[in-house]
Kinemage of the C-alpha trace (Angstrom):
@kinemage 1
@onewidth
@group {chain A} dominant
@subgroup {mainchain}
@vectorlist {calphas} color= white
{ca met a 1} P 9.666 -5.412 20.371
{ca asp a 2} L 7.813 -8.552 19.325
{ca ser a 3} L 7.892 -9.896 15.776
{ca thr a 4} L 4.260 -8.959 15.109
{ca thr a 5} L 5.009 -5.317 15.866
{ca glu a 6} L 8.124 -5.429 13.686
{ca ile a 7} L 6.052 -6.807 10.819
{ca ala a 8} L 3.431 -4.118 11.439
{ca phe a 9} L 6.107 -1.435 11.066
{ca gln a 10} L 7.193 -2.931 7.743
{ca ile a 11} L 3.594 -2.941 6.498
{ca ile a 12} L 3.218 0.714 7.515
{ca leu a 13} L 6.495 1.617 5.804
{ca tyr a 14} L 5.700 0.033 2.459
{ca ala a 15} L 2.027 1.042 2.462
{ca gly a 16} L 3.121 4.617 3.198
{ca asn a 17} L 5.594 4.533 0.328
{ca gly a 18} L 2.808 3.286 -1.928
{ca lys a 19} L 0.464 6.044 -0.785
{ca thr a 20} L 3.082 8.683 -1.557
{ca ser a 21} L 3.561 7.296 -5.071
{ca ile a 22} L -0.187 7.225 -5.630
{ca met a 23} L -0.596 10.863 -4.666
{ca glu a 24} L 2.330 11.817 -6.898
{ca ala a 25} L 0.740 9.830 -9.757
{ca ile a 26} L -2.487 11.789 -9.471
{ca gln a 27} L -0.553 15.060 -9.511
{ca ala a 28} L 1.420 13.930 -12.569
{ca ala a 29} L -1.811 13.086 -14.385
{ca lys a 30} L -3.280 16.420 -13.385
{ca ala a 31} L -0.256 18.056 -15.017
{ca gly a 32} L -0.755 15.930 -18.140
{ca asn a 33} L 2.279 13.709 -17.600
{ca phe a 34} L 0.627 10.320 -18.051
{ca thr a 35} L 3.854 8.418 -18.626
{ca arg a 36} L 5.059 9.521 -15.200
{ca ala a 37} L 1.646 8.844 -13.665
{ca asn a 38} L 1.726 5.274 -14.975
{ca gln a 39} L 5.256 4.770 -13.650
{ca leu a 40} L 4.207 5.995 -10.216
{ca val a 41} L 1.142 3.739 -10.129
{ca glu a 42} L 3.420 0.821 -10.981
{ca lys a 43} L 5.853 1.857 -8.246
{ca ala a 44} L 2.935 2.069 -5.801
{ca gly a 45} L 1.930 -1.449 -6.782
{ca glu a 46} L 5.435 -2.696 -6.032
{ca glu a 47} L 5.395 -1.068 -2.593
{ca ile a 48} L 1.936 -2.467 -1.866
{ca gly a 49} L 3.256 -5.878 -2.913
{ca lys a 50} L 6.074 -5.596 -0.378
{ca ala a 51} L 3.600 -4.673 2.361
{ca his a 52} L 1.390 -7.565 1.335
{ca lys a 53} L 4.314 -10.002 1.668
{ca tyr a 54} L 4.666 -8.984 5.315
{ca gln a 55} L 0.931 -9.337 5.808
{ca thr a 56} L 1.188 -12.835 4.330
{ca leu a 57} L 3.817 -13.720 6.952
{ca leu a 58} L 1.246 -12.976 9.635
{ca leu a 59} L -1.402 -15.010 7.843
{ca lys a 60} L 0.949 -17.987 7.509
{ca lys a 61} L 1.789 -17.839 11.219
{ca glu a 62} L -1.898 -17.812 12.047
{ca ala a 63} L -2.618 -20.711 9.678
{ca asn a 64} L 0.197 -22.727 11.282
{ca gly a 65} L -1.379 -22.309 14.698
{ca glu a 66} L 1.087 -19.696 15.896
{ca gly a 67} L -0.950 -16.902 17.359
{ca asn a 68} L -0.228 -13.315 16.505
{ca ile a 69} L -0.296 -10.623 19.123
{ca ile a 70} L -3.076 -8.286 18.096
{ca asn a 71} L -2.096 -4.781 19.121
{ca val a 72} L -2.921 -1.260 18.017
{ca met a 73} L 0.180 -1.130 15.809
{ca leu a 74} L -0.950 -4.195 13.872
{ca ile a 75} L -4.456 -2.806 13.450
{ca his a 76} L -2.963 0.498 12.326
{ca ser a 77} L -0.768 -1.266 9.770
{ca gln a 78} L -3.726 -3.137 8.310
{ca asp a 79} L -5.651 0.121 8.059
{ca his a 80} L -2.739 1.711 6.180
{ca leu a 81} L -2.449 -1.179 3.768
{ca met a 82} L -6.144 -1.447 2.969
{ca thr a 83} L -6.490 2.318 2.556
{ca thr a 84} L -3.501 2.417 0.228
{ca met a 85} L -4.873 -0.431 -1.852
{ca thr a 86} L -8.176 1.401 -2.202
{ca met a 87} L -6.402 4.645 -3.054
{ca arg a 88} L -4.479 2.877 -5.801
{ca asp a 89} L -7.685 1.598 -7.377
{ca leu a 90} L -9.257 5.056 -7.229
{ca ala a 91} L -6.096 6.727 -8.544
{ca ile a 92} L -6.211 4.555 -11.653
{ca glu a 93} L -9.736 5.797 -12.315
{ca ile a 94} L -8.809 9.428 -11.588
{ca ile a 95} L -5.854 9.208 -13.964
{ca glu a 96} L -8.153 7.910 -16.694
{ca ile a 97} L -10.508 10.836 -16.106
{ca tyr a 98} L -7.596 13.267 -16.525
{ca arg a 99} L -6.362 11.377 -19.590
{ca tyr a 100} L -9.650 11.754 -21.465
{ca lys a 101} L -10.612 15.180 -20.129
C-alpha cells in the first residue's frame, strides 16, 4: 500500500470518528443534554483536526514537488472530511435551535 493510500485511511478514520461524535451531539441536544452535546462537538473538532493534519501532509508533499497518487481512496477520504466538517457546522446550528426551543 502506498503512503497516499495510508494517509487516506487515516483521514477516513478520524473524519468518521468526528461524524459519529457529531451525530451523538445532535441526539444529546435533542434530549436536552447540552453539556454533553457541547462536549461531543468539541470531541468532533479534535477528530476533524487529526484528519486535517493528515490532509496537510498531502498538501505539503504536493507543495514540495512530490506528487501524490490520486486514487479513489484519496478522493473518498476528502469527501468524508469535507462532509464531516460541514456536518459539524450544521450540528452547531441545530444544537442552538434545540437549546432555545
